[in-house]
C-alpha positions as a Markdown table, in Angstrom:
| # | Residue | x | y | z |
|---|---|---|---|---|
| 1 | Unk | 42.8 | -18.3 | 26.9 |
| 2 | Unk | 42.4 | -15.1 | 24.8 |
| 3 | Unk | 40.0 | -15.2 | 21.9 |
| 4 | Unk | 41.8 | -16.2 | 18.8 |
| 5 | Unk | 40.9 | -14.1 | 15.8 |
| 6 | Unk | 43.3 | -15.6 | 13.3 |
| 7 | Unk | 46.3 | -17.8 | 13.2 |
| 8 | Unk | 49.6 | -16.2 | 12.5 |
| 9 | Unk | 51.0 | -17.5 | 9.3 |
| 10 | Unk | 54.2 | -16.3 | 7.7 |
| 11 | Unk | 52.3 | -13.8 | 5.5 |
| 12 | Unk | 50.3 | -12.6 | 8.5 |
| 13 | Unk | 53.5 | -11.9 | 10.4 |
| 14 | Unk | 55.1 | -10.2 | 7.4 |
| 15 | Unk | 52.1 | -7.9 | 7.0 |
| 16 | Unk | 52.2 | -7.1 | 10.7 |
| 17 | Unk | 55.9 | -6.2 | 10.5 |
| 18 | Unk | 55.4 | -4.2 | 7.4 |
| 19 | Unk | 52.6 | -2.2 | 9.0 |
| 20 | Unk | 54.2 | -1.7 | 12.5 |
| 21 | Unk | 57.8 | -1.1 | 11.4 |
| 22 | Unk | 57.0 | 0.7 | 8.1 |
| 23 | Unk | 59.4 | -1.5 | 6.2 |
| 24 | Unk | 59.2 | -2.8 | 2.6 |
| 25 | Unk | 57.8 | -6.1 | 1.5 |
| 26 | Unk | 61.1 | -7.8 | 1.2 |
| 27 | Unk | 62.4 | -6.7 | 4.6 |
| 28 | Unk | 59.1 | -7.7 | 6.2 |
| 29 | Unk | 59.2 | -11.2 | 4.7 |
| 30 | Unk | 62.9 | -11.7 | 5.7 |
| 31 | Unk | 62.1 | -10.6 | 9.3 |
| 32 | Unk | 58.9 | -12.7 | 9.4 |
| 33 | Unk | 60.9 | -15.8 | 8.4 |
| 34 | Unk | 63.2 | -15.2 | 11.3 |
| 35 | Unk | 60.3 | -14.8 | 13.7 |
| 36 | Unk | 58.7 | -17.9 | 12.3 |
| 37 | Unk | 61.9 | -19.9 | 12.7 |
| 38 | Unk | 62.1 | -18.8 | 16.3 |
| 39 | Unk | 58.5 | -19.7 | 17.0 |
| 40 | Unk | 58.9 | -23.2 | 15.5 |
| 41 | Unk | 62.1 | -23.7 | 17.5 |
| 42 | Unk | 60.3 | -22.7 | 20.7 |
| 43 | Unk | 57.5 | -25.2 | 19.8 |
| 44 | Unk | 60.0 | -28.0 | 19.1 |
| 45 | Unk | 61.7 | -27.3 | 22.5 |
| 46 | Unk | 58.3 | -27.7 | 24.2 |
| 47 | Unk | 58.1 | -24.0 | 25.4 |
| 48 | Unk | 55.0 | -23.2 | 23.4 |
| 49 | Unk | 52.3 | -25.1 | 21.6 |
| 50 | Unk | 51.4 | -22.4 | 19.1 |
| 51 | Unk | 51.0 | -18.7 | 18.3 |
| 52 | Unk | 48.2 | -16.5 | 17.0 |
| 53 | Unk | 47.2 | -12.8 | 16.6 |
| 54 | Unk | 44.7 | -11.8 | 19.3 |
| 55 | Unk | 41.7 | -9.6 | 18.8 |
| 56 | Unk | 43.9 | -6.5 | 19.3 |
| 57 | Unk | 46.3 | -7.7 | 16.6 |
| 58 | Unk | 49.1 | -8.6 | 19.0 |
| 59 | Unk | 51.1 | -11.8 | 18.4 |
| 60 | Unk | 50.5 | -14.1 | 21.3 |
| 61 | Unk | 52.2 | -17.4 | 22.3 |
| 62 | Unk | 50.4 | -20.4 | 23.7 |
| 63 | Unk | 52.6 | -21.8 | 26.5 |
| 64 | Unk | 52.9 | -25.5 | 26.8 |
| 65 | Unk | 51.4 | -27.3 | 29.8 |
| 66 | Unk | 54.9 | -28.1 | 31.1 |
| 67 | Unk | 55.9 | -24.4 | 31.0 |
| 68 | Unk | 52.6 | -23.3 | 32.7 |
| 69 | Unk | 53.4 | -25.9 | 35.4 |
| 70 | Unk | 56.9 | -24.5 | 35.9 |
| 71 | Unk | 55.6 | -21.0 | 36.1 |
| 72 | Unk | 53.1 | -22.0 | 38.6 |
| 73 | Unk | 55.8 | -23.7 | 40.8 |
| 74 | Unk | 58.0 | -20.6 | 40.6 |
| 75 | Unk | 55.1 | -18.3 | 41.7 |
| 76 | Unk | 53.4 | -20.7 | 44.0 |
Protein backbone atom coordinates (compact mmCIF):
# COMPACT_ATOMS: atom_id res chain seq x y z
CA UNK A 1 0.00 0.00 0.00
CA UNK A 2 1.16 3.54 -0.68
CA UNK A 3 2.42 5.63 2.19
CA UNK A 4 -0.46 7.53 3.76
CA UNK A 5 0.52 11.12 4.48
CA UNK A 6 -2.89 12.29 5.70
CA UNK A 7 -6.48 11.16 5.70
CA UNK A 8 -8.83 12.96 3.35
CA UNK A 9 -11.45 14.83 5.34
CA UNK A 10 -14.13 17.04 3.85
CA UNK A 11 -11.99 20.12 4.46
CA UNK A 12 -8.93 18.43 2.89
CA UNK A 13 -10.90 17.56 -0.22
CA UNK A 14 -12.35 21.08 -0.42
CA UNK A 15 -8.87 22.60 -0.15
CA UNK A 16 -7.60 20.25 -2.85
CA UNK A 17 -10.46 21.16 -5.19
CA UNK A 18 -10.03 24.87 -4.50
CA UNK A 19 -6.35 24.65 -5.35
CA UNK A 20 -6.54 22.34 -8.38
CA UNK A 21 -9.66 23.84 -9.98
CA UNK A 22 -9.14 27.47 -8.94
CA UNK A 23 -12.66 27.73 -7.55
CA UNK A 24 -13.97 29.74 -4.64
CA UNK A 25 -14.45 28.38 -1.12
CA UNK A 26 -18.20 27.85 -1.46
CA UNK A 27 -17.90 25.96 -4.75
CA UNK A 28 -15.03 23.85 -3.43
CA UNK A 29 -17.03 22.90 -0.33
CA UNK A 30 -20.11 22.01 -2.39
CA UNK A 31 -18.04 19.83 -4.71
CA UNK A 32 -16.19 18.25 -1.78
CA UNK A 33 -19.52 17.26 -0.20
CA UNK A 34 -20.48 15.47 -3.42
CA UNK A 35 -17.13 13.71 -3.55
CA UNK A 36 -17.46 12.69 0.10
CA UNK A 37 -21.00 11.36 -0.45
CA UNK A 38 -19.73 9.25 -3.34
CA UNK A 39 -16.81 7.92 -1.30
CA UNK A 40 -19.10 7.01 1.60
CA UNK A 41 -21.49 5.30 -0.82
CA UNK A 42 -18.64 3.28 -2.33
CA UNK A 43 -17.55 2.25 1.16
CA UNK A 44 -21.11 1.27 2.16
CA UNK A 45 -21.41 -0.85 -0.99
CA UNK A 46 -18.19 -2.65 -0.09
CA UNK A 47 -16.11 -1.35 -3.00
CA UNK A 48 -13.58 0.51 -0.84
CA UNK A 49 -12.56 0.55 2.79
CA UNK A 50 -11.32 4.15 2.84
CA UNK A 51 -9.55 6.99 1.08
CA UNK A 52 -6.57 9.25 1.70
CA UNK A 53 -4.17 11.68 0.07
CA UNK A 54 -0.89 10.03 -0.87
CA UNK A 55 2.54 11.63 -0.53
CA UNK A 56 2.11 13.32 -3.95
CA UNK A 57 -1.21 14.87 -2.89
CA UNK A 58 -3.38 12.57 -5.01
CA UNK A 59 -6.66 11.25 -3.62
CA UNK A 60 -6.34 7.46 -3.40
CA UNK A 61 -8.96 4.81 -2.69
CA UNK A 62 -8.38 1.71 -0.60
CA UNK A 63 -10.16 -1.16 -2.37
CA UNK A 64 -11.89 -3.76 -0.24
CA UNK A 65 -10.53 -7.31 -0.04
CA UNK A 66 -13.56 -8.52 -2.01
CA UNK A 67 -12.86 -6.10 -4.85
CA UNK A 68 -9.17 -7.02 -4.88
CA UNK A 69 -10.18 -10.67 -5.10
CA UNK A 70 -12.51 -9.93 -8.04
CA UNK A 71 -9.84 -7.93 -9.83
CA UNK A 72 -7.39 -10.78 -9.31
CA UNK A 73 -9.86 -13.29 -10.76
CA UNK A 74 -10.48 -11.09 -13.80
CA UNK A 75 -6.76 -10.78 -14.51
CA UNK A 76 -5.65 -14.19 -13.36
